[in-house]
C-alpha positions as a LaTeX table, in Angstrom:
\begin{tabular}{lrrr}
\hline
Residue & $x$ (\AA) & $y$ (\AA) & $z$ (\AA) \\
\hline
Met1 & 45.77 & 0.23 & 30.21 \\
Thr2 & 49.40 & 0.16 & 31.39 \\
Arg3 & 49.78 & 0.95 & 35.11 \\
Ala4 & 52.11 & 3.76 & 36.11 \\
Thr5 & 54.62 & 1.84 & 38.23 \\
Ala6 & 58.31 & 2.35 & 38.90 \\
Val7 & 61.47 & 1.05 & 40.53 \\
Ile8 & 63.87 & 3.57 & 42.10 \\
Ala9 & 67.58 & 2.78 & 42.35 \\
Asp10 & 70.13 & 4.95 & 44.18 \\
Asp11 & 72.87 & 3.96 & 46.61 \\
Glu12 & 72.19 & 7.05 & 48.77 \\
Pro13 & 69.09 & 6.44 & 50.95 \\
Leu14 & 68.43 & 10.16 & 51.46 \\
Leu15 & 68.55 & 10.87 & 47.73 \\
Arg16 & 66.31 & 7.86 & 47.09 \\
Glu17 & 63.79 & 9.21 & 49.58 \\
Ser18 & 64.08 & 12.69 & 48.05 \\
Leu19 & 63.25 & 11.30 & 44.61 \\
Arg20 & 60.38 & 9.23 & 45.98 \\
Ser21 & 58.88 & 12.30 & 47.70 \\
Ala22 & 59.31 & 14.55 & 44.66 \\
Leu23 & 57.69 & 11.94 & 42.41 \\
Ala24 & 54.79 & 11.50 & 44.83 \\
Glu25 & 54.04 & 15.20 & 44.57 \\
Ala26 & 54.72 & 15.60 & 40.85 \\
Trp27 & 52.91 & 12.39 & 39.85 \\
Pro28 & 50.55 & 11.15 & 42.61 \\
Gly29 & 49.34 & 8.29 & 40.41 \\
Leu30 & 52.81 & 6.74 & 40.06 \\
Glu31 & 53.28 & 3.68 & 42.26 \\
Ile32 & 56.81 & 2.88 & 43.47 \\
Val33 & 56.83 & $-0.93$ & 43.56 \\
Ala34 & 60.43 & $-1.41$ & 44.72 \\
Glu35 & 63.65 & 0.37 & 45.68 \\
Ala36 & 67.24 & $-0.69$ & 45.10 \\
Ser37 & 70.63 & 0.45 & 46.36 \\
Asn38 & 72.71 & $-0.68$ & 43.37 \\
Gly39 & 72.36 & $-1.66$ & 39.74 \\
Ala40 & 72.24 & $-5.39$ & 40.37 \\
Glu41 & 69.34 & $-4.99$ & 42.81 \\
Ala42 & 67.61 & $-2.71$ & 40.29 \\
Val43 & 67.81 & $-5.31$ & 37.53 \\
His44 & 66.42 & $-7.96$ & 39.90 \\
Ala45 & 63.57 & $-5.66$ & 40.98 \\
Val46 & 62.65 & $-4.84$ & 37.39 \\
Arg47 & 62.59 & $-8.51$ & 36.42 \\
Glu48 & 60.45 & $-9.33$ & 39.44 \\
His49 & 57.96 & $-6.45$ & 39.37 \\
Arg50 & 57.97 & $-5.52$ & 35.65 \\
Pro51 & 57.41 & $-1.78$ & 36.27 \\
Ala52 & 56.68 & 0.70 & 33.51 \\
Phe53 & 59.70 & 2.80 & 34.54 \\
Ala54 & 63.10 & 2.28 & 36.14 \\
Phe55 & 64.72 & 5.35 & 37.73 \\
Leu56 & 68.43 & 4.52 & 37.75 \\
Asp57 & 71.14 & 6.56 & 39.43 \\
Ile58 & 74.04 & 6.50 & 36.99 \\
Glu59 & 76.76 & 6.14 & 39.63 \\
Met60 & 76.09 & 3.12 & 41.85 \\
Pro61 & 78.27 & 0.32 & 43.27 \\
Ala62 & 78.18 & $-3.32$ & 42.13 \\
Met63 & 76.58 & $-2.33$ & 38.83 \\
Asn64 & 76.13 & 1.28 & 37.75 \\
Gly65 & 73.01 & 2.69 & 36.12 \\
Leu66 & 74.34 & 2.40 & 32.58 \\
Glu67 & 75.22 & $-1.26$ & 33.06 \\
Ala68 & 71.82 & $-1.88$ & 34.66 \\
Ala69 & 70.09 & $-0.24$ & 31.69 \\
Arg70 & 71.86 & $-2.66$ & 29.35 \\
Glu71 & 70.54 & $-5.59$ & 31.41 \\
Ile72 & 67.01 & $-4.21$ & 31.70 \\
Arg73 & 66.82 & $-3.61$ & 27.94 \\
Asp74 & 63.13 & $-3.68$ & 26.88 \\
Leu75 & 61.63 & $-4.57$ & 30.28 \\
Ala76 & 61.04 & $-0.94$ & 31.35 \\
His77 & 61.42 & 2.65 & 30.22 \\
Val78 & 64.67 & 3.89 & 31.75 \\
Val79 & 64.96 & 7.25 & 33.48 \\
Phe80 & 68.53 & 8.13 & 34.43 \\
Val81 & 69.17 & 10.04 & 37.65 \\
Thr82 & 72.33 & 12.13 & 37.42 \\
Ala83 & 74.22 & 14.97 & 39.03 \\
Tyr84 & 75.71 & 15.91 & 35.67 \\
Asp85 & 74.09 & 18.75 & 33.79 \\
Arg86 & 74.69 & 20.34 & 30.41 \\
Tyr87 & 77.31 & 18.08 & 28.87 \\
Ala88 & 75.17 & 14.99 & 29.37 \\
Val89 & 71.79 & 16.54 & 28.66 \\
Glu90 & 72.60 & 16.73 & 24.95 \\
Ala91 & 72.92 & 12.95 & 24.82 \\
Phe92 & 69.70 & 12.48 & 26.78 \\
Asp93 & 67.77 & 14.90 & 24.59 \\
Arg94 & 68.76 & 13.08 & 21.42 \\
Gly95 & 67.62 & 9.70 & 22.71 \\
Ala96 & 64.30 & 8.16 & 23.63 \\
Val97 & 65.15 & 8.25 & 27.32 \\
Asp98 & 64.54 & 10.68 & 30.15 \\
Tyr99 & 66.61 & 11.98 & 33.03 \\
Val100 & 66.25 & 13.56 & 36.46 \\
Leu101 & 68.89 & 15.96 & 37.72 \\
Lys102 & 69.98 & 15.69 & 41.35 \\
Pro103 & 68.74 & 16.85 & 43.72 \\
Ala104 & 65.24 & 15.91 & 42.59 \\
Ala105 & 62.74 & 18.76 & 42.88 \\
Val106 & 59.04 & 18.86 & 42.03 \\
Asp107 & 59.30 & 21.85 & 39.69 \\
Arg108 & 62.16 & 20.23 & 37.75 \\
Leu109 & 60.21 & 16.98 & 37.44 \\
Ala110 & 57.18 & 18.54 & 35.74 \\
Asp111 & 58.44 & 18.21 & 32.16 \\
Thr112 & 59.87 & 14.76 & 32.83 \\
Val113 & 56.55 & 13.49 & 34.22 \\
Lys114 & 54.70 & 14.90 & 31.22 \\
Arg115 & 56.98 & 13.02 & 28.82 \\
Leu116 & 56.80 & 9.81 & 30.84 \\
Lys117 & 52.99 & 9.85 & 30.80 \\
Glu118 & 53.14 & 10.10 & 27.01 \\
Arg119 & 55.51 & 7.12 & 26.84 \\
Leu120 & 53.56 & 4.95 & 29.27 \\
Ala121 & 51.80 & 2.94 & 26.55 \\
Ser122 & 54.70 & 3.08 & 24.05 \\
Pro123 & 57.18 & 0.27 & 23.36 \\
Val124 & 60.50 & 0.55 & 25.18 \\
Pro125 & 63.16 & 1.89 & 22.76 \\
His126 & 66.56 & 0.31 & 22.16 \\
Leu127 & 69.11 & 2.11 & 24.30 \\
Asp128 & 72.41 & 0.43 & 23.42 \\
Ser129 & 73.86 & 3.25 & 21.32 \\
Leu130 & 72.70 & 5.94 & 23.75 \\
Val131 & 74.12 & 4.07 & 26.75 \\
Asp132 & 77.45 & 3.71 & 24.93 \\
Glu133 & 77.52 & 7.45 & 24.25 \\
Leu134 & 76.68 & 8.30 & 27.85 \\
Ala135 & 79.40 & 5.95 & 29.08 \\
Arg136 & 81.89 & 7.78 & 26.87 \\
Arg137 & 80.72 & 11.21 & 27.99 \\
Met138 & 80.81 & 10.32 & 31.67 \\
Ala139 & 84.20 & 8.64 & 31.74 \\
Pro140 & 86.42 & 10.08 & 34.50 \\
Ser141 & 88.32 & 13.14 & 33.32 \\
Gly142 & 91.62 & 11.48 & 34.30 \\
Glu143 & 91.20 & 9.18 & 31.32 \\
Arg144 & 90.78 & 12.10 & 28.95 \\
Leu145 & 93.33 & 13.55 & 26.54 \\
Gln146 & 95.71 & 15.96 & 28.28 \\
Trp147 & 98.54 & 16.59 & 25.79 \\
Leu148 & 98.51 & 17.13 & 22.03 \\
Gln149 & 101.31 & 16.85 & 19.51 \\
Ala150 & 100.79 & 19.83 & 17.21 \\
Thr151 & 102.84 & 21.14 & 14.30 \\
Leu152 & 103.62 & 24.74 & 13.41 \\
Gly153 & 105.50 & 24.72 & 10.12 \\
Asn154 & 108.38 & 22.32 & 10.67 \\
Thr155 & 108.20 & 22.60 & 14.45 \\
Leu156 & 106.55 & 20.00 & 16.68 \\
Arg157 & 104.93 & 21.38 & 19.84 \\
Leu158 & 103.40 & 19.73 & 22.87 \\
Val159 & 100.16 & 21.54 & 23.73 \\
Asn160 & 98.32 & 21.10 & 27.01 \\
Val161 & 94.60 & 20.83 & 26.22 \\
Asp162 & 93.89 & 23.21 & 29.14 \\
Asp163 & 95.54 & 25.94 & 27.06 \\
Val164 & 93.37 & 25.35 & 23.99 \\
Leu165 & 90.69 & 27.99 & 23.39 \\
Tyr166 & 89.01 & 26.11 & 20.56 \\
Phe167 & 89.50 & 23.46 & 17.87 \\
Gln168 & 88.37 & 23.85 & 14.26 \\
Ser169 & 88.27 & 21.24 & 11.52 \\
Asp170 & 90.84 & 21.73 & 8.74 \\
Thr171 & 90.37 & 19.00 & 6.09 \\
Lys172 & 92.04 & 15.86 & 7.50 \\
Tyr173 & 93.57 & 17.79 & 10.37 \\
Thr174 & 92.34 & 20.01 & 13.19 \\
Arg175 & 93.48 & 23.58 & 13.81 \\
Val176 & 94.24 & 24.27 & 17.47 \\
Thr177 & 94.01 & 27.84 & 18.76 \\
Thr178 & 95.68 & 28.92 & 21.99 \\
Arg179 & 96.55 & 32.38 & 23.30 \\
Glu180 & 100.01 & 31.91 & 21.81 \\
Gly181 & 98.76 & 31.17 & 18.29 \\
Glu182 & 97.63 & 28.35 & 16.04 \\
Ala183 & 98.95 & 24.89 & 15.19 \\
Leu184 & 97.73 & 21.75 & 13.45 \\
Val185 & 96.95 & 18.38 & 15.02 \\
Lys186 & 96.98 & 15.27 & 12.87 \\
Lys187 & 93.59 & 14.13 & 14.13 \\
Thr188 & 90.10 & 14.77 & 12.90 \\
Leu189 & 87.67 & 16.79 & 14.97 \\
Lys190 & 85.58 & 13.64 & 15.45 \\
Glu191 & 88.57 & 11.77 & 16.89 \\
Leu192 & 89.34 & 14.65 & 19.27 \\
Cys193 & 85.71 & 14.91 & 20.36 \\
Ala194 & 85.85 & 11.31 & 21.58 \\
Glu195 & 89.05 & 11.95 & 23.58 \\
Leu196 & 88.33 & 15.33 & 25.18 \\
Asp197 & 86.54 & 15.81 & 28.50 \\
Pro198 & 82.96 & 16.80 & 27.51 \\
Arg199 & 82.54 & 18.71 & 30.76 \\
Arg200 & 85.23 & 21.15 & 29.62 \\
Phe201 & 85.01 & 21.04 & 25.83 \\
Trp202 & 81.71 & 21.46 & 24.01 \\
Gln203 & 81.15 & 20.83 & 20.34 \\
Val204 & 79.19 & 23.89 & 19.18 \\
His205 & 79.32 & 23.32 & 15.43 \\
Arg206 & 80.06 & 20.46 & 13.06 \\
Gly207 & 83.55 & 21.93 & 12.67 \\
Thr208 & 84.17 & 23.56 & 16.07 \\
Ile209 & 84.86 & 22.49 & 19.66 \\
Val210 & 85.29 & 25.24 & 22.26 \\
Asn211 & 86.84 & 25.28 & 25.71 \\
Val212 & 83.96 & 26.27 & 28.01 \\
Ala213 & 86.36 & 28.24 & 30.22 \\
Ala214 & 87.26 & 30.46 & 27.23 \\
Ile215 & 83.66 & 31.59 & 26.60 \\
Ala216 & 82.89 & 35.18 & 27.60 \\
Ser217 & 79.30 & 35.35 & 26.35 \\
Val218 & 76.81 & 33.96 & 23.84 \\
Ser219 & 74.62 & 36.27 & 21.78 \\
Thr220 & 71.45 & 35.48 & 19.83 \\
Asp221 & 70.17 & 37.55 & 16.90 \\
Glu222 & 66.56 & 38.09 & 15.82 \\
Leu223 & 66.65 & 34.91 & 13.70 \\
Gly224 & 67.81 & 32.78 & 16.62 \\
Lys225 & 71.40 & 32.44 & 15.41 \\
Arg226 & 73.90 & 32.15 & 18.26 \\
Glu227 & 77.50 & 33.31 & 18.35 \\
Ile228 & 80.18 & 32.84 & 21.00 \\
Thr229 & 82.41 & 35.70 & 22.12 \\
Leu230 & 85.70 & 34.53 & 23.60 \\
Lys231 & 87.56 & 36.08 & 26.51 \\
Asp232 & 90.16 & 38.58 & 25.26 \\
Arg233 & 89.81 & 37.39 & 21.65 \\
Pro234 & 88.35 & 39.24 & 18.63 \\
Glu235 & 86.95 & 36.24 & 16.73 \\
Arg236 & 83.40 & 34.99 & 17.19 \\
Leu237 & 82.41 & 31.33 & 16.88 \\
Glu238 & 79.15 & 30.25 & 15.28 \\
Val239 & 76.85 & 27.90 & 17.20 \\
Ser240 & 74.88 & 25.66 & 14.86 \\
Arg241 & 71.23 & 24.87 & 15.53 \\
Thr242 & 72.17 & 21.27 & 16.32 \\
Phe243 & 74.08 & 22.45 & 19.39 \\
Ser244 & 72.15 & 25.61 & 20.28 \\
His245 & 70.38 & 23.84 & 23.17 \\
Leu246 & 73.65 & 23.97 & 25.11 \\
Phe247 & 73.09 & 27.67 & 25.63 \\
Lys248 & 69.38 & 27.80 & 26.33 \\
Ala249 & 68.51 & 29.63 & 29.50 \\
Ser250 & 67.78 & 27.21 & 32.35 \\
\hline
\end{tabular}
């Protein structure tokens, strides 16, 4: 039977201790075999101790958690520790990997511990594609798209993405809606999704990306269908089931 062992990696000693204490209470049978203060130390500890799990803070010096996960590969089940919430959780939930939100708390660890116990005897999944997606989602916002060249008839406009309420797919182009009106961008919705800051713009449907700041409320009917009401706008945006988890009550 596989032993429940783990390595904890976080560059903040207090947060490392907080996670250790929360894990001790949520999973008394889990043995912490080593601690690390950066990704490079985490990789070394995993190779030396061969734990079942590696709890990796995503933002660490020398080598961050994502880079460490690439090095660890199939040596341990990776559990990412992150301060980011909703925009990253979608990526976690669609991959065979778990996460712990900072600050670690026993009640928030309950579901994570349950899933980890189920994975204890399972093979470690391949994480390359998930790690790549997380790296894209967590890129600093300063590297994100800020200005768009949009056309309205024969007129070319420069649109600040902060002013965009939502984007909707329009064949090979994307329709951009601001408070001043609509225009077309010569990019697909998929291309825009990769360039926009995921903390501020959420894809809520295969053909729709919405500015989170423009959302007034989200309603759910008796069949579970969700719709977004925008601030000071009459239109309502459909939320597909694929993205409905973004609006589940926490």
